[in-house]
Gaussian input, Z-matrix of N, CA and C with variables (Angstrom, degrees):
# hf/3-21g

backbone

0 1
 N
 C     1     B1
 C     2     B2     1     A1
 N     3     B3     2     A2     1     D1
 C     4     B4     3     A3     2     D2
 C     5     B5     4     A4     3     D3
 N     6     B6     5     A5     4     D4
 C     7     B7     6     A6     5     D5
 C     8     B8     7     A7     6     D6
 N     9     B9     8     A8     7     D7
 C    10    B10     9     A9     8     D8
 C    11    B11    10    A10     9     D9
 N    12    B12    11    A11    10    D10
 C    13    B13    12    A12    11    D11
 C    14    B14    13    A13    12    D12
 N    15    B15    14    A14    13    D13
 C    16    B16    15    A15    14    D14
 C    17    B17    16    A16    15    D15
 N    18    B18    17    A17    16    D16
 C    19    B19    18    A18    17    D17
 C    20    B20    19    A19    18    D18
 N    21    B21    20    A20    19    D19
 C    22    B22    21    A21    20    D20
 C    23    B23    22    A22    21    D21
 N    24    B24    23    A23    22    D22
 C    25    B25    24    A24    23    D23
 C    26    B26    25    A25    24    D24
 N    27    B27    26    A26    25    D25
 C    28    B28    27    A27    26    D26
 C    29    B29    28    A28    27    D27
 N    30    B30    29    A29    28    D28
 C    31    B31    30    A30    29    D29
 C    32    B32    31    A31    30    D30
 N    33    B33    32    A32    31    D31
 C    34    B34    33    A33    32    D32
 C    35    B35    34    A34    33    D33
 N    36    B36    35    A35    34    D34
 C    37    B37    36    A36    35    D35
 C    38    B38    37    A37    36    D36
 N    39    B39    38    A38    37    D37
 C    40    B40    39    A39    38    D38
 C    41    B41    40    A40    39    D39
 N    42    B42    41    A41    40    D40
 C    43    B43    42    A42    41    D41
 C    44    B44    43    A43    42    D42
 N    45    B45    44    A44    43    D43
 C    46    B46    45    A45    44    D44
 C    47    B47    46    A46    45    D45
 N    48    B48    47    A47    46    D46
 C    49    B49    48    A48    47    D47
 C    50    B50    49    A49    48    D48
 N    51    B51    50    A50    49    D49
 C    52    B52    51    A51    50    D50
 C    53    B53    52    A52    51    D51
 N    54    B54    53    A53    52    D52
 C    55    B55    54    A54    53    D53
 C    56    B56    55    A55    54    D54
 N    57    B57    56    A56    55    D55
 C    58    B58    57    A57    56    D56
 C    59    B59    58    A58    57    D57
 N    60    B60    59    A59    58    D58
 C    61    B61    60    A60    59    D59
 C    62    B62    61    A61    60    D60
 N    63    B63    62    A62    61    D61
 C    64    B64    63    A63    62    D62
 C    65    B65    64    A64    63    D63
 N    66    B66    65    A65    64    D64
 C    67    B67    66    A66    65    D65
 C    68    B68    67    A67    66    D66
 N    69    B69    68    A68    67    D67
 C    70    B70    69    A69    68    D68
 C    71    B71    70    A70    69    D69
 N    72    B72    71    A71    70    D70
 C    73    B73    72    A72    71    D71
 C    74    B74    73    A73    72    D72
 N    75    B75    74    A74    73    D73
 C    76    B76    75    A75    74    D74
 C    77    B77    76    A76    75    D75
 N    78    B78    77    A77    76    D76
 C    79    B79    78    A78    77    D77
 C    80    B80    79    A79    78    D78
 N    81    B81    80    A80    79    D79
 C    82    B82    81    A81    80    D80
 C    83    B83    82    A82    81    D81
 N    84    B84    83    A83    82    D82
 C    85    B85    84    A84    83    D83
 C    86    B86    85    A85    84    D84
 N    87    B87    86    A86    85    D85
 C    88    B88    87    A87    86    D86
 C    89    B89    88    A88    87    D87
 N    90    B90    89    A89    88    D88
 C    91    B91    90    A90    89    D89
 C    92    B92    91    A91    90    D90
 N    93    B93    92    A92    91    D91
 C    94    B94    93    A93    92    D92
 C    95    B95    94    A94    93    D93
 N    96    B96    95    A95    94    D94
 C    97    B97    96    A96    95    D95
 C    98    B98    97    A97    96    D96
 N    99    B99    98    A98    97    D97
 C   100   B100    99    A99    98    D98
 C   101   B101   100   A100    99    D99
 N   102   B102   101   A101   100   D100
 C   103   B103   102   A102   101   D101
 C   104   B104   103   A103   102   D102
 N   105   B105   104   A104   103   D103
 C   106   B106   105   A105   104   D104
 C   107   B107   106   A106   105   D105
 N   108   B108   107   A107   106   D106
 C   109   B109   108   A108   107   D107
 C   110   B110   109   A109   108   D108
 N   111   B111   110   A110   109   D109
 C   112   B112   111   A111   110   D110
 C   113   B113   112   A112   111   D111
 N   114   B114   113   A113   112   D112
 C   115   B115   114   A114   113   D113
 C   116   B116   115   A115   114   D114
 N   117   B117   116   A116   115   D115
 C   118   B118   117   A117   116   D116
 C   119   B119   118   A118   117   D117
 N   120   B120   119   A119   118   D118
 C   121   B121   120   A120   119   D119
 C   122   B122   121   A121   120   D120
 N   123   B123   122   A122   121   D121
 C   124   B124   123   A123   122   D122
 C   125   B125   124   A124   123   D123
 N   126   B126   125   A125   124   D124
 C   127   B127   126   A126   125   D125
 C   128   B128   127   A127   126   D126
 N   129   B129   128   A128   127   D127
 C   130   B130   129   A129   128   D128
 C   131   B131   130   A130   129   D129
 N   132   B132   131   A131   130   D130
 C   133   B133   132   A132   131   D131
 C   134   B134   133   A133   132   D132
 N   135   B135   134   A134   133   D133
 C   136   B136   135   A135   134   D134
 C   137   B137   136   A136   135   D135
 N   138   B138   137   A137   136   D136
 C   139   B139   138   A138   137   D137
 C   140   B140   139   A139   138   D138
 N   141   B141   140   A140   139   D139
 C   142   B142   141   A141   140   D140
 C   143   B143   142   A142   141   D141
 N   144   B144   143   A143   142   D142
 C   145   B145   144   A144   143   D143
 C   146   B146   145   A145   144   D144
 N   147   B147   146   A146   145   D145
 C   148   B148   147   A147   146   D146
 C   149   B149   148   A148   147   D147
 N   150   B150   149   A149   148   D148
 C   151   B151   150   A150   149   D149
 C   152   B152   151   A151   150   D150
 N   153   B153   152   A152   151   D151
 C   154   B154   153   A153   152   D152
 C   155   B155   154   A154   153   D153
 N   156   B156   155   A155   154   D154
 C   157   B157   156   A156   155   D155
 C   158   B158   157   A157   156   D156
 N   159   B159   158   A158   157   D157
 C   160   B160   159   A159   158   D158
 C   161   B161   160   A160   159   D159
 N   162   B162   161   A161   160   D160
 C   163   B163   162   A162   161   D161
 C   164   B164   163   A163   162   D162
 N   165   B165   164   A164   163   D163
 C   166   B166   165   A165   164   D164
 C   167   B167   166   A166   165   D165
 N   168   B168   167   A167   166   D166
 C   169   B169   168   A168   167   D167
 C   170   B170   169   A169   168   D168
 N   171   B171   170   A170   169   D169
 C   172   B172   171   A171   170   D170
 C   173   B173   172   A172   171   D171

   B1=1.4400
   B2=1.5324
   B3=1.3024
   B4=1.4615
   B5=1.5260
   B6=1.3135
   B7=1.4699
   B8=1.5226
   B9=1.3188
   B10=1.4611
   B11=1.5229
   B12=1.3146
   B13=1.4641
   B14=1.5246
   B15=1.3218
   B16=1.4665
   B17=1.5209
   B18=1.3163
   B19=1.4607
   B20=1.5268
   B21=1.3030
   B22=1.4611
   B23=1.5243
   B24=1.3042
   B25=1.4623
   B26=1.5176
   B27=1.3140
   B28=1.4630
   B29=1.5256
   B30=1.2634
   B31=1.4699
   B32=1.5215
   B33=1.3082
   B34=1.4634
   B35=1.5189
   B36=1.3151
   B37=1.4659
   B38=1.5189
   B39=1.3129
   B40=1.4625
   B41=1.5287
   B42=1.3255
   B43=1.4587
   B44=1.5281
   B45=1.3053
   B46=1.4580
   B47=1.5225
   B48=1.2948
   B49=1.4679
   B50=1.5245
   B51=1.3164
   B52=1.4620
   B53=1.5214
   B54=1.3008
   B55=1.4648
   B56=1.5263
   B57=1.3134
   B58=1.4639
   B59=1.5259
   B60=1.3185
   B61=1.4621
   B62=1.5195
   B63=1.3177
   B64=1.4643
   B65=1.5243
   B66=1.3249
   B67=1.4600
   B68=1.5165
   B69=1.2992
   B70=1.4624
   B71=1.5324
   B72=1.3159
   B73=1.4644
   B74=1.5190
   B75=1.3254
   B76=1.4558
   B77=1.5349
   B78=1.3173
   B79=1.4558
   B80=1.5229
   B81=1.3046
   B82=1.4655
   B83=1.5262
   B84=1.3243
   B85=1.4607
   B86=1.5281
   B87=1.3134
   B88=1.4642
   B89=1.5235
   B90=1.3046
   B91=1.4600
   B92=1.5240
   B93=1.3108
   B94=1.4647
   B95=1.5263
   B96=1.3228
   B97=1.4618
   B98=1.5317
   B99=1.3089
   B100=1.4587
   B101=1.5244
   B102=1.2943
   B103=1.4636
   B104=1.5329
   B105=1.3407
   B106=1.4575
   B107=1.5272
   B108=1.3013
   B109=1.4615
   B110=1.5319
   B111=1.3078
   B112=1.4521
   B113=1.5374
   B114=1.3144
   B115=1.4704
   B116=1.5299
   B117=1.3270
   B118=1.4656
   B119=1.5232
   B120=1.2927
   B121=1.4610
   B122=1.5363
   B123=1.3022
   B124=1.4688
   B125=1.5265
   B126=1.3154
   B127=1.4580
   B128=1.5352
   B129=1.3180
   B130=1.4663
   B131=1.5326
   B132=1.3107
   B133=1.4585
   B134=1.5293
   B135=1.3055
   B136=1.4631
   B137=1.5268
   B138=1.3292
   B139=1.4648
   B140=1.5225
   B141=1.2887
   B142=1.4646
   B143=1.5288
   B144=1.3142
   B145=1.4695
   B146=1.5252
   B147=1.3219
   B148=1.4556
   B149=1.5242
   B150=1.3040
   B151=1.4600
   B152=1.5108
   B153=1.3271
   B154=1.4573
   B155=1.5176
   B156=1.3084
   B157=1.4541
   B158=1.5223
   B159=1.3083
   B160=1.4590
   B161=1.5246
   B162=1.2972
   B163=1.4649
   B164=1.5213
   B165=1.3075
   B166=1.4635
   B167=1.5242
   B168=1.3101
   B169=1.4455
   B170=1.5120
   B171=1.3024
   B172=1.4631
   B173=1.4969
   A1=110.54
   A2=116.74
   A3=120.00
   A4=110.72
   A5=116.87
   A6=120.03
   A7=111.20
   A8=116.61
   A9=119.95
   A10=110.42
   A11=115.87
   A12=119.53
   A13=110.57
   A14=117.00
   A15=120.21
   A16=111.62
   A17=116.71
   A18=119.64
   A19=112.07
   A20=118.07
   A21=120.16
   A22=113.31
   A23=117.86
   A24=120.79
   A25=109.36
   A26=114.84
   A27=118.62
   A28=108.87
   A29=116.81
   A30=123.38
   A31=111.75
   A32=116.35
   A33=120.25
   A34=112.01
   A35=117.22
   A36=119.59
   A37=111.62
   A38=116.67
   A39=120.77
   A40=109.36
   A41=117.36
   A42=121.05
   A43=111.20
   A44=116.15
   A45=119.37
   A46=111.69
   A47=116.39
   A48=120.11
   A49=110.41
   A50=117.60
   A51=120.89
   A52=111.20
   A53=117.02
   A54=119.52
   A55=111.32
   A56=117.07
   A57=120.45
   A58=110.27
   A59=118.31
   A60=121.62
   A61=111.84
   A62=117.48
   A63=120.10
   A64=109.98
   A65=116.67
   A66=120.21
   A67=110.79
   A68=117.91
   A69=122.56
   A70=110.99
   A71=117.55
   A72=121.31
   A73=110.25
   A74=117.24
   A75=120.60
   A76=110.79
   A77=117.64
   A78=122.40
   A79=110.94
   A80=117.87
   A81=121.95
   A82=110.31
   A83=118.07
   A84=120.92
   A85=111.93
   A86=117.13
   A87=120.12
   A88=110.43
   A89=117.21
   A90=121.03
   A91=111.15
   A92=117.26
   A93=120.78
   A94=110.25
   A95=116.45
   A96=120.07
   A97=110.97
   A98=117.43
   A99=120.51
   A100=112.51
   A101=116.66
   A102=120.12
   A103=110.36
   A104=117.16
   A105=121.07
   A106=113.00
   A107=117.76
   A108=120.85
   A109=110.95
   A110=115.43
   A111=122.48
   A112=109.78
   A113=116.13
   A114=120.80
   A115=112.25
   A116=117.13
   A117=119.61
   A118=111.29
   A119=115.78
   A120=119.82
   A121=111.01
   A122=116.59
   A123=121.05
   A124=109.85
   A125=116.79
   A126=120.68
   A127=111.05
   A128=115.74
   A129=120.41
   A130=111.01
   A131=117.44
   A132=121.14
   A133=111.48
   A134=117.76
   A135=119.95
   A136=111.99
   A137=116.70
   A138=119.96
   A139=113.41
   A140=119.03
   A141=121.79
   A142=113.72
   A143=120.04
   A144=118.63
   A145=113.21
   A146=117.22
   A147=120.54
   A148=112.97
   A149=117.79
   A150=121.47
   A151=110.71
   A152=116.34
   A153=120.97
   A154=111.25
   A155=117.89
   A156=122.09
   A157=112.08
   A158=117.45
   A159=121.61
   A160=113.82
   A161=117.59
   A162=119.84
   A163=110.23
   A164=114.31
   A165=119.08
   A166=108.49
   A167=114.88
   A168=118.60
   A169=109.71
   A170=115.84
   A171=119.77
   A172=111.92
   D1=-40.60
   D2=-179.49
   D3=-66.16
   D4=-38.34
   D5=178.16
   D6=-65.12
   D7=-37.78
   D8=177.68
   D9=-64.34
   D10=-40.80
   D11=177.78
   D12=-61.26
   D13=-44.99
   D14=-178.45
   D15=-67.12
   D16=-32.42
   D17=-179.62
   D18=-76.52
   D19=-33.93
   D20=-175.85
   D21=-86.45
   D22=-28.27
   D23=-177.69
   D24=-86.28
   D25=129.58
   D26=176.84
   D27=-79.23
   D28=146.57
   D29=-178.12
   D30=56.50
   D31=45.28
   D32=-178.90
   D33=-68.52
   D34=-20.68
   D35=177.55
   D36=-63.60
   D37=-29.61
   D38=178.62
   D39=-63.24
   D40=-42.88
   D41=179.41
   D42=-65.35
   D43=-40.13
   D44=-179.34
   D45=-67.35
   D46=-43.76
   D47=-179.84
   D48=-69.15
   D49=-37.59
   D50=177.59
   D51=-63.27
   D52=-44.23
   D53=179.00
   D54=-65.27
   D55=-36.28
   D56=176.36
   D57=-63.93
   D58=-42.73
   D59=178.86
   D60=-66.39
   D61=-39.15
   D62=178.05
   D63=-61.84
   D64=-45.55
   D65=177.85
   D66=-62.01
   D67=-44.74
   D68=-178.08
   D69=-62.86
   D70=-44.82
   D71=179.83
   D72=-65.16
   D73=-42.02
   D74=178.33
   D75=-61.41
   D76=-44.97
   D77=179.04
   D78=-60.94
   D79=-43.25
   D80=179.32
   D81=-65.25
   D82=-43.26
   D83=179.79
   D84=-63.15
   D85=-41.92
   D86=178.48
   D87=-65.71
   D88=-39.81
   D89=178.36
   D90=-63.17
   D91=-44.54
   D92=178.73
   D93=-63.90
   D94=-41.52
   D95=179.27
   D96=-61.81
   D97=-41.50
   D98=179.42
   D99=-68.31
   D100=-35.40
   D101=179.05
   D102=-68.50
   D103=-38.17
   D104=-177.97
   D105=-82.28
   D106=-11.39
   D107=-175.83
   D108=-65.42
   D109=146.82
   D110=-179.41
   D111=-65.45
   D112=126.02
   D113=-176.06
   D114=-67.91
   D115=-32.69
   D116=177.34
   D117=-65.61
   D118=-38.18
   D119=177.97
   D120=-64.83
   D121=-41.63
   D122=178.22
   D123=-62.74
   D124=-44.65
   D125=179.61
   D126=-63.05
   D127=-43.42
   D128=178.95
   D129=-61.72
   D130=-45.26
   D131=-179.12
   D132=-67.47
   D133=-33.71
   D134=179.88
   D135=-72.83
   D136=-26.86
   D137=179.98
   D138=-89.22
   D139=-8.58
   D140=-177.48
   D141=-56.33
   D142=-44.98
   D143=-179.25
   D144=-66.09
   D145=-19.87
   D146=-175.61
   D147=-94.26
   D148=-20.14
   D149=-176.83
   D150=-87.08
   D151=123.81
   D152=175.31
   D153=-86.50
   D154=-18.00
   D155=-177.49
   D156=-68.81
   D157=-26.78
   D158=-175.01
   D159=-88.26
   D160=-0.84
   D161=-177.74
   D162=-77.02
   D163=134.12
   D164=176.97
   D165=-96.31
   D166=147.11
   D167=177.69
   D168=-81.98
   D169=136.47
   D170=-178.26
   D171=-86.94

């Protein structure tokens, strides 16, 4: 099915390169966001499943 799409669509390379750029930009943005994120917040969130003190009673 993918080969048929590439054969029937004119300038299909544009779609392929565009999708590659979208993925690349998204990956870079997520990486930058993780680098800038507050380290204390990351530590707190990673310890949440292990802490029994933070559980609220339902």
